[in-house]
PyMOL commands that place a pseudoatom at each C-alpha (Angstrom):
pseudoatom trace, name=CA, resn=UNK, resi=1, chain=A, elem=C, hetatm=0, pos=[-0.178, -0.035, 0.055]
pseudoatom trace, name=CA, resn=UNK, resi=2, chain=A, elem=C, hetatm=0, pos=[2.903, 2.300, 0.782]
pseudoatom trace, name=CA, resn=UNK, resi=3, chain=A, elem=C, hetatm=0, pos=[4.603, 1.647, -2.748]
pseudoatom trace, name=CA, resn=UNK, resi=4, chain=A, elem=C, hetatm=0, pos=[1.205, 2.844, -4.303]
pseudoatom trace, name=CA, resn=UNK, resi=5, chain=A, elem=C, hetatm=0, pos=[0.828, 5.997, -2.222]
pseudoatom trace, name=CA, resn=UNK, resi=6, chain=A, elem=C, hetatm=0, pos=[4.700, 6.900, -3.328]
pseudoatom trace, name=CA, resn=UNK, resi=7, chain=A, elem=C, hetatm=0, pos=[3.559, 5.936, -6.888]
pseudoatom trace, name=CA, resn=UNK, resi=8, chain=A, elem=C, hetatm=0, pos=[0.590, 8.607, -6.765]
pseudoatom trace, name=CA, resn=UNK, resi=9, chain=A, elem=C, hetatm=0, pos=[2.660, 11.061, -5.280]
pseudoatom trace, name=CA, resn=UNK, resi=10, chain=A, elem=C, hetatm=0, pos=[5.443, 11.197, -7.748]
pseudoatom trace, name=CA, resn=UNK, resi=11, chain=A, elem=C, hetatm=0, pos=[4.286, 10.640, -11.166]
pseudoatom trace, name=CA, resn=UNK, resi=12, chain=A, elem=C, hetatm=0, pos=[8.126, 9.879, -12.551]
pseudoatom trace, name=CA, resn=UNK, resi=13, chain=A, elem=C, hetatm=0, pos=[7.432, 6.680, -10.217]
pseudoatom trace, name=CA, resn=UNK, resi=14, chain=A, elem=C, hetatm=0, pos=[4.627, 5.557, -12.375]
pseudoatom trace, name=CA, resn=UNK, resi=15, chain=A, elem=C, hetatm=0, pos=[7.172, 5.101, -15.231]
pseudoatom trace, name=CA, resn=UNK, resi=16, chain=A, elem=C, hetatm=0, pos=[8.726, 2.118, -13.502]
pseudoatom trace, name=CA, resn=UNK, resi=17, chain=A, elem=C, hetatm=0, pos=[5.321, 0.620, -12.664]
pseudoatom trace, name=CA, resn=UNK, resi=18, chain=A, elem=C, hetatm=0, pos=[3.088, 0.375, -16.038]
pseudoatom trace, name=CA, resn=UNK, resi=19, chain=A, elem=C, hetatm=0, pos=[0.343, -1.586, -14.111]
pseudoatom trace, name=CA, resn=UNK, resi=20, chain=A, elem=C, hetatm=0, pos=[-0.013, 1.320, -12.034]
pseudoatom trace, name=CA, resn=UNK, resi=21, chain=A, elem=C, hetatm=0, pos=[-0.370, 3.664, -15.235]
pseudoatom trace, name=CA, resn=UNK, resi=22, chain=A, elem=C, hetatm=0, pos=[-2.988, 1.711, -16.695]
pseudoatom trace, name=CA, resn=UNK, resi=23, chain=A, elem=C, hetatm=0, pos=[-4.798, 1.649, -13.324]
pseudoatom trace, name=CA, resn=UNK, resi=24, chain=A, elem=C, hetatm=0, pos=[-4.683, 5.506, -13.071]
pseudoatom trace, name=CA, resn=UNK, resi=25, chain=A, elem=C, hetatm=0, pos=[-5.873, 6.078, -16.446]
pseudoatom trace, name=CA, resn=UNK, resi=26, chain=A, elem=C, hetatm=0, pos=[-8.965, 3.826, -15.975]
pseudoatom trace, name=CA, resn=UNK, resi=27, chain=A, elem=C, hetatm=0, pos=[-9.862, 5.614, -12.811]
pseudoatom trace, name=CA, resn=UNK, resi=28, chain=A, elem=C, hetatm=0, pos=[-9.159, 9.355, -14.402]
pseudoatom trace, name=CA, resn=UNK, resi=29, chain=A, elem=C, hetatm=0, pos=[-12.458, 11.097, -14.609]
pseudoatom trace, name=CA, resn=UNK, resi=30, chain=A, elem=C, hetatm=0, pos=[-10.675, 13.891, -16.475]
pseudoatom trace, name=CA, resn=UNK, resi=31, chain=A, elem=C, hetatm=0, pos=[-9.612, 11.425, -19.210]
pseudoatom trace, name=CA, resn=UNK, resi=32, chain=A, elem=C, hetatm=0, pos=[-12.761, 9.277, -19.679]
pseudoatom trace, name=CA, resn=UNK, resi=33, chain=A, elem=C, hetatm=0, pos=[-14.350, 12.975, -20.233]
pseudoatom trace, name=CA, resn=UNK, resi=34, chain=A, elem=C, hetatm=0, pos=[-12.262, 13.755, -23.193]
pseudoatom trace, name=CA, resn=UNK, resi=35, chain=A, elem=C, hetatm=0, pos=[-13.876, 13.165, -26.625]
pseudoatom trace, name=CA, resn=UNK, resi=36, chain=A, elem=C, hetatm=0, pos=[-11.828, 10.637, -28.893]
pseudoatom trace, name=CA, resn=UNK, resi=37, chain=A, elem=C, hetatm=0, pos=[-10.918, 10.357, -32.278]
pseudoatom trace, name=CA, resn=UNK, resi=38, chain=A, elem=C, hetatm=0, pos=[-8.186, 8.829, -34.234]
pseudoatom trace, name=CA, resn=UNK, resi=39, chain=A, elem=C, hetatm=0, pos=[-6.066, 11.521, -36.490]
pseudoatom trace, name=CA, resn=UNK, resi=40, chain=A, elem=C, hetatm=0, pos=[-3.852, 10.162, -38.847]
pseudoatom trace, name=CA, resn=UNK, resi=41, chain=A, elem=C, hetatm=0, pos=[-2.359, 13.167, -40.902]
pseudoatom trace, name=CA, resn=UNK, resi=42, chain=A, elem=C, hetatm=0, pos=[0.314, 11.264, -42.754]
pseudoatom trace, name=CA, resn=UNK, resi=43, chain=A, elem=C, hetatm=0, pos=[-1.704, 8.342, -43.956]
pseudoatom trace, name=CA, resn=UNK, resi=44, chain=A, elem=C, hetatm=0, pos=[-2.380, 10.509, -47.117]
pseudoatom trace, name=CA, resn=UNK, resi=45, chain=A, elem=C, hetatm=0, pos=[-0.259, 13.004, -48.395]
pseudoatom trace, name=CA, resn=UNK, resi=46, chain=A, elem=C, hetatm=0, pos=[-2.113, 16.377, -49.050]
pseudoatom trace, name=CA, resn=UNK, resi=47, chain=A, elem=C, hetatm=0, pos=[0.175, 17.500, -52.080]
pseudoatom trace, name=CA, resn=UNK, resi=48, chain=A, elem=C, hetatm=0, pos=[0.556, 15.356, -55.020]
pseudoatom trace, name=CA, resn=UNK, resi=49, chain=A, elem=C, hetatm=0, pos=[3.773, 14.272, -56.483]
pseudoatom trace, name=CA, resn=UNK, resi=50, chain=A, elem=C, hetatm=0, pos=[3.994, 15.245, -60.203]
pseudoatom trace, name=CA, resn=UNK, resi=51, chain=A, elem=C, hetatm=0, pos=[6.746, 15.310, -62.201]
pseudoatom trace, name=CA, resn=UNK, resi=52, chain=A, elem=C, hetatm=0, pos=[7.488, 18.768, -63.711]
pseudoatom trace, name=CA, resn=UNK, resi=53, chain=A, elem=C, hetatm=0, pos=[10.898, 19.087, -65.957]
pseudoatom trace, name=CA, resn=UNK, resi=54, chain=A, elem=C, hetatm=0, pos=[10.502, 22.925, -65.807]
pseudoatom trace, name=CA, resn=UNK, resi=55, chain=A, elem=C, hetatm=0, pos=[10.022, 22.845, -61.883]
pseudoatom trace, name=CA, resn=UNK, resi=56, chain=A, elem=C, hetatm=0, pos=[12.712, 20.354, -61.509]
pseudoatom trace, name=CA, resn=UNK, resi=57, chain=A, elem=C, hetatm=0, pos=[15.294, 22.315, -63.414]
pseudoatom trace, name=CA, resn=UNK, resi=58, chain=A, elem=C, hetatm=0, pos=[14.597, 25.470, -61.604]
pseudoatom trace, name=CA, resn=UNK, resi=59, chain=A, elem=C, hetatm=0, pos=[14.825, 23.651, -58.206]
pseudoatom trace, name=CA, resn=UNK, resi=60, chain=A, elem=C, hetatm=0, pos=[18.338, 22.291, -59.274]
pseudoatom trace, name=CA, resn=UNK, resi=61, chain=A, elem=C, hetatm=0, pos=[19.226, 25.993, -60.432]
pseudoatom trace, name=CA, resn=UNK, resi=62, chain=A, elem=C, hetatm=0, pos=[17.968, 27.636, -57.260]
pseudoatom trace, name=CA, resn=UNK, resi=63, chain=A, elem=C, hetatm=0, pos=[20.025, 24.933, -55.229]
pseudoatom trace, name=CA, resn=UNK, resi=64, chain=A, elem=C, hetatm=0, pos=[23.132, 25.159, -57.466]
pseudoatom trace, name=CA, resn=UNK, resi=65, chain=A, elem=C, hetatm=0, pos=[22.877, 29.222, -56.957]
pseudoatom trace, name=CA, resn=UNK, resi=66, chain=A, elem=C, hetatm=0, pos=[22.810, 28.350, -53.253]
pseudoatom trace, name=CA, resn=UNK, resi=67, chain=A, elem=C, hetatm=0, pos=[25.837, 26.114, -52.927]
pseudoatom trace, name=CA, resn=UNK, resi=68, chain=A, elem=C, hetatm=0, pos=[27.489, 28.672, -54.852]
pseudoatom trace, name=CA, resn=UNK, resi=69, chain=A, elem=C, hetatm=0, pos=[26.967, 31.283, -52.524]
pseudoatom trace, name=CA, resn=UNK, resi=70, chain=A, elem=C, hetatm=0, pos=[27.884, 29.394, -49.850]
pseudoatom trace, name=CA, resn=UNK, resi=71, chain=A, elem=C, hetatm=0, pos=[31.500, 28.947, -51.141]
for i in range(1, 71): cmd.bond("trace and resi %d" % i, "trace and resi %d" % (i + 1))
show_as sticks, trace
zoom trace
């Protein structure tokens, strides 16, 4: 019982006891009141990759100018 009291008083102690973390999460009224949704923003890229030779040439020119400026 004393170990549980120390764990509750010191949140860093909870790292060493994963079961205590799960129990604390299950008992938490604040966490149970949160709305839950799954966000996966990296599942689909929003910007399509399109091969554009003019754009690629422009990018290469800009990158070459930056390399020359560093010298």
